[in-house]
N, C-alpha and C positions, 0 to 999 in steps of 0.2 A: 167615384169619390167615396161612396159608402164602403166599398170593398177595401179601399186603401186605408180609410179611417179604422175599420175593423182590424185590419192587419197590424196597423200601428198600435192599437190598443192591446192586441194579443202579444206583440213584441214587448210592450211595456210591462205586461204582467209577467212574462218570462224573465225579463231583465230584473224586475223587482225580486222575484224568487231567488235569482242567482246572487244578487247583492246582499239580501238579507242572510242567505246561507253563508256567504263569505264573512260578513261582519260579526255573525254570532257563532261561528265555528271557532272553538278554542285554539285550533291550529293556525288560523289566518286572521281572526278578528282583532279589533282594537280593544285595549283594556277598558275604555269607557263603556262600550256597548256590552262587553262580556260581564262587567260588573252590574250594569243596568239590568241585564237579563236575569241575573240571580235574584233580583228583587221582584220579579214578575211572577204571577200565578199561572202564566201560560208560556208556551215555548214558541218564539218567533220562527225558528227554523221549521217547525212542523205546521204552524197555523197561519203563516202569511202565504197565501196562495195567489193573491192578485194585488194590483196597485191599490185598490180600494181598501184592502185589509190594513194598509199602513195607518188608517184612522185609529187603530187600536193603540197606537203609541201616544195618542194625544198630540200636544203641540211642543215642538222643539223650543227650548228656552235659550235666548241668546246669551244669557249670563253663563251658560255652560262653556262658552268659548272665550270668556274673559279671564285672563290669568292662566297660571300653570297648575300642574305640570303639563306642558303641551304634548309631551310624548304619550299621554294617555289616549290621544287620538291617532297614534301611528299603528296601523294594522300589524299584527305580528309577522305577517308575510313580508312586510317591508322593513322590519326592524334593522336590517343591516344595510339598507339603502341610504344614500345621502338625502337628507330631509330639508325642504324649504319650509319656512313659515311666512305667510302673507297676512297683512293686517287690514282691517277695515278702517274707516276714517279716523277714529280715536280723538276727535276734537273735544269730546266730553268724557273724561275718565279713561279707564283702561280699554284699549281697543280690543275688538274680537280678533282672534287669531285662527287661521286655518292652515293645517299642514298640507304640503304638496310634495309629490315625487315626480309624476309625469302629467298630472291633470292639466296644468296650464299649457303644456305642449299639445296634448291631445285636443283640448278645446279649441285652441287657435289654429291647429291644422285643419280641423273640421270647418272652422269659420273661413279659412282660406279658400275652401271649395265654393263658398258663396260669393266670392269677389270676382267680378269680371276682369279677365286678363287684359282686355282692351284699355281699361282705365287704371288698373293696378298691374302694370307690366311685370311679368316674371323677369328676374335678373336686374331690375332697377332698384334703386336705393329708397329708403324710407327716412322720415324724420318723426320723432316722437316728442310732441309738445304737450306733455301731460304730467301727472304726478309721478314722482320718483320715490326713492327711499324704500320702505317696507311693503310697497304695494305690488300686487300681482301684475298690474299693467306694465310695470317697469321691465320685467323679463318677458312677459307674454308678447308684447308688441315687437320686441327685438327678435324673439323666436319666430313670430309671424314673418318678419322681413327675411330672416335667414332661411326659413322654410320655402319662401318664394324666390330664393336665390339672390337676395339683396343684402345690403349692409344697412344697419339702423343707426342713425345719428340721434343723440340724446340731448335733452335739456335738463337742467336742474329745476325742480319745482317742489316746494314744501307747502301743500295746501293747509296744513295745520297752522303754520305761521300766518298765512293770509286770514284764516278764520279768527285767530287771536286779534289781529289788527282791526278787523271789522267789528268784533265784539267790544273792543276798547274805543271805538269811534275814530280810529286812525285811518280815515278813508284816503287821505293823501298818500300815506305810506303804503296802503294796500294797492292803490293805483300804481305807485312807483314800483312795487314788487311785480305787478302784472306786466308793466312795461319792461322790467328786467328780463322776464321770461320771454316776452315777445322779441326783444333785442337778441337774445341767444338764438332764437329760431331764425331771425332774419340773417344773422351772421352766417349760420350754417347753410341756409338756402343760397346765399350769394357766393359762398365758397365752394359748394359742391354741386356741380351741374347735373349729376346723375340722379338726384332726388326727384322721384315722380309721385310718391305716395306719402300721405301724412296721417298721423293720428293726432287729434286734439279735442278740446272741449268747445262747446258753443261760444262761451265768452272769449276764449282765446282765439278761436277762428275769426270772430268778428274783429278782434283787436289786430290780428295779423293782416286781415284784408283792408283795414284802414291805412296800413302802411305800404302794402305792395299789391300788385296784381298776381293772383295765383297762376293765371295763365302764362304771364311773362316769366314767372318763377319756375315754370315747367311742371307744376303740380297738376296731375290728371285724375287723381282719386283721393278722397278725404274720408277716412274712417273716423267717426265722431261719436263720442259718448259723454254722458253727464246728465245731471238732474234737471238741467234747464232745456232739455230737448222737447220742445213743444211744437204743435202744428204751425204756429206763427213763425217760430224760428226755422222750421223745416222749409216753409215757403220762402222766407227771407234768404236762407242759404242758397237754395236752388235758383231762385230768380235774380238775386243780386250779388251774392258773394262768390259763387263758385266759378263763374265764367266758363261753364261747360264741363267742369270736372264732375266726376261721379260722386254722389253723396251717399255714404253708407252709415246711417245712424244705427246705434246698437244700445241694448239695455243689458248691462252685466254688472256683476259684483264678485267679490272674493269668494262668496259662499256658493254661487251658482255656476259661474262661468260666463257664457256669452249667448244672449238671445239675438237672433238675426232679424233684420228688417224685411218686411214684405216688400217686394218690388213696387215702386211707386206707380199707382194707377190713377187715372183721372177721377174715377168715381170715389176714390178715398179722400179727395180734397185735402191732401197733405197731412192727413192723420198719420201719427207715428205708430206703426203696428209691428209688434215683435212676436216671434215664435221661439220657444225655448229649444235647447239642443236635446230633444227627446231621443232615447229614453234616459240619458244621463242626468237630465234635470227637467222638471216640469213646473210650469207656472199656472196657477189657477186663480180665479177671482171669486172670493167668498163673501158671504154676508158678514159684515163686521160684528153684528150682534149674535150670530150663530155661525162661527167660522168653520164648522164642519160641513156647512151647506154651500155648495157652489151656486152662484147666481145664474140667471138665464142669459142667453146671448144678447149683447147690447146693453146689459144692465151694469151698473157701477158697483164695485165692491173693493174689498181689501185684497192685495196681492198675497197669495200664499205660495211658498216655494218648497219644493222637495228636491233634494240632490241625491243622486244614486250613482256613485262611482265606487270602485274598489278602494280608493283612498279616503273617501268621505261619504258618510251616510247621514243625511239630515232630513228627517221626515216632518212635513207639515210646519214649516217655519213661517210665521206671520211677518211679512215685510212692513216697513214704514212707508209703503206706497199704496196708492189706489189706482184703478184703471177700469176700463170697460172690458167685458169678456168678448173675445173675438172668435168667430167660428173657424174651423179648419180651412186651410188653403191648399190648393192642388199640390204645391211643392212641399208643404208642411201639413200633413193630414192629422193635426191635433190642435187643441185649443191654443189661441194666442191672447195677447193683451193689446189694448188700444189706448194711446195717450196716457202713459204712466206719469204720475205726479205724486208729490208728497201726500200722505194720508191726512185728510183734513181734520180728523178728530184728535190728532196728536197736538196738544196745546203748546208744547215747546216750539219756539220758532226755530226753523231750520236755516242756518247760515250757509249759503251756497259757496261763498268764496270765489275761486277762479273757475268753478264748474258752471 
């Protein structure tokens, strides 16, 4: 295990050098980072030798991703490629935007390798019961289905509208909207017998299972993500909702991609444990008061994200989440996170909506 962890660390250092070289090379880099480098008194291309050296950049500010021009994030090497832009929640003010060319496909093809074919059969169809519109999930889950040889059936879901209803105290209307989404899913499941795999959120999964038996509907695998993924829901889903279907919880967002779940082991007692898609993204748990310091294994701290792809370089971003630091695992010989939840020091109430 130590040898595998060391090899993973060396691979991360090499990948970091490659990505920094790419984003700060005037021929390939993006305008934002090329302009940023001109204001530094050091040269990232020469002085970043390891992943740890990224600390020299300080902390990435989420305000940099709010508003335009969004093309300042497009690497010059991709200037002539079709560009996607995906947004974060956007429930309070201007949403953060991240450009994409191929990352959402690359990330979800890698995730596909983690899904057991026994429960997510290749060639079978999928249903996506999650946020639509400008979110990465909309295209990413569809690509996942296509990559595995299936067709993806989609539902309409605007989480921003649900959050507005909840903030205005319109709980009856929010519930009616949730049922509207559930009815779309039920209609598709009843009409298309080839659907075997589902993406949804914890709240919507529970609402669907109140109406139908997943087993009778033919669902054998559920890929599930959202902020309400807790150990309690994990146990509830496995023991009561799924009826033998495989449960694949995930932690992901527009800025990172997709962290995969550790296989469920009895000794973990339904803890929700995720490992990032190293070396393309890394998750660390840091001291909230000294966010340059990583906490010890098993200790609680704030989640810090670093994204390292040719399309997007984001060093040391402090997420609005907290978790426990998890040691490397045989299949994933790098740090993970346990039981991610909203960062408790943020005073603003988080409205979860349909998640």
